C-alpha angles and dihedrals in degrees: 000000000000127000128216116202115199120186113214129199125161098320111093097163092058092044092053091048090050091050091049091053091051093051093059091059115107118242140046113311146155125211120215121185121196114201116206093215097284109109125104120214095267092049090051090056091050094051095045089059092053105044140051094232133014117194113199113201121205092222140015105274096177125228109312103040094042093048090047089058092051093046092049091054091048094051095046098041105035107020090217128201090222136015114215111195114195138179109236089240092066131096132200115210100173116095090196092052094122093043090055091049091052091049091053092047093051091049104037105020091221127186095203128018126196126196133215108274117221116198139165093244106023097244097129115067143171131243087045119227101232127181106256106173136054089240092057092045094049091049092051093047092053091047093051091047089057090050092051089056091049095047090048087067123061095208095047089049090053091051093049095047091047089052091048092050093050092045090049092055093049097043119029114220118240109219116226116253134227117246115267096209134060109255137178135222099022133129115267133212114258098223091083124016131165116206124197130199088265086071108031095042088060102041126060090204123038092211132029102265095205092083128075102193138350136024096044084138092068092054092050090048091053090050089052091055095046097045095037094226126152124259119189134198113199119180093196087073110070142187132178116231122199089191129225100357096144093052091044090054093049093055099026093140099041119044091175093061091046091056092045092051092046093054093044090056092045089056093050093050095045093048089057090049090047091054090050094052093045090052091051091050090053092049091051093056 
C-alpha cells in the first residue's frame, strides 16, 4: 500500500485534476486530501466521493502542519510503504510511477526521493537550490525585508514592477533547469516528495511544523545532514507542476498583497532556520 497526501486550499478544480492523475497510476494506493479550512459544503461532498480520506481542518495551518496531519493519518491507518506528498497543483502522468519509486528504493535505499518537475515556465527545479549558509540566509532575509516595504506601498510597487518589466525586455531571463542525471544527497523541491520508511520511521513529523509557508526544503535538507540519510533525485520519475495556484487564488485581485504576504512568510521561515544554524555553530565551539 502507498499513500498520496494532497494539500488543498481554495482550488477545487486543480485538486480534482491532481486526484484523477493519481488514480490512473498502477498499484495499490490510498488518497488523502487535507483541506486548509477552505471548502464549502458542496465541495466537501464532491471531494469525499473522490478520495479515501478527507481531513477538514478548522483553520488554515499552512504547508508543514497540515501535511503532517495527513501523513500521520496515513501512517497510522494504512501502514504505507511510501508516502507521496503532493501540492494540489501537480499532475502525475506515469502509470508506472510507483513501480519506478520501488525500483529506486531497492537500489538506493533512499529516505526522500524527488522527481523531475515539468512546468510551463521552468521555475520549479530539482535538485532544489536551498540556502545552506548563514551568509546566504541573512542576505535573503534582508532582501525580502526590502520587498515587504516596497509591496506595502502602492506607488513603490508600481515603480518596482515597471523597472522589472523594462529589465525583462532588455535582458531575457534564463529559466533554471532540472538535473539530467540521477544524484544523491541533494535538496529536493517541496511540491512533490516521496518518503520511505527510512525517513518516517525516524521522524515523528514529516515536516518541521514551526513554519507556515516557504523554505520547507531547507529544513528537510538540514535533517538530511544531521541524520545522515539518503536523498535521491531521479529524472526518470516525473510530475507536472502548475506552480503557485493556491496562492494565486487567494490574492487573485491583488498581486501586490500576494507578493507582500509571500515575503513576510519567507522572512519568518528563514529566521527560524537562521536560529537553528546559529545554535549549531555555538554547540560546535
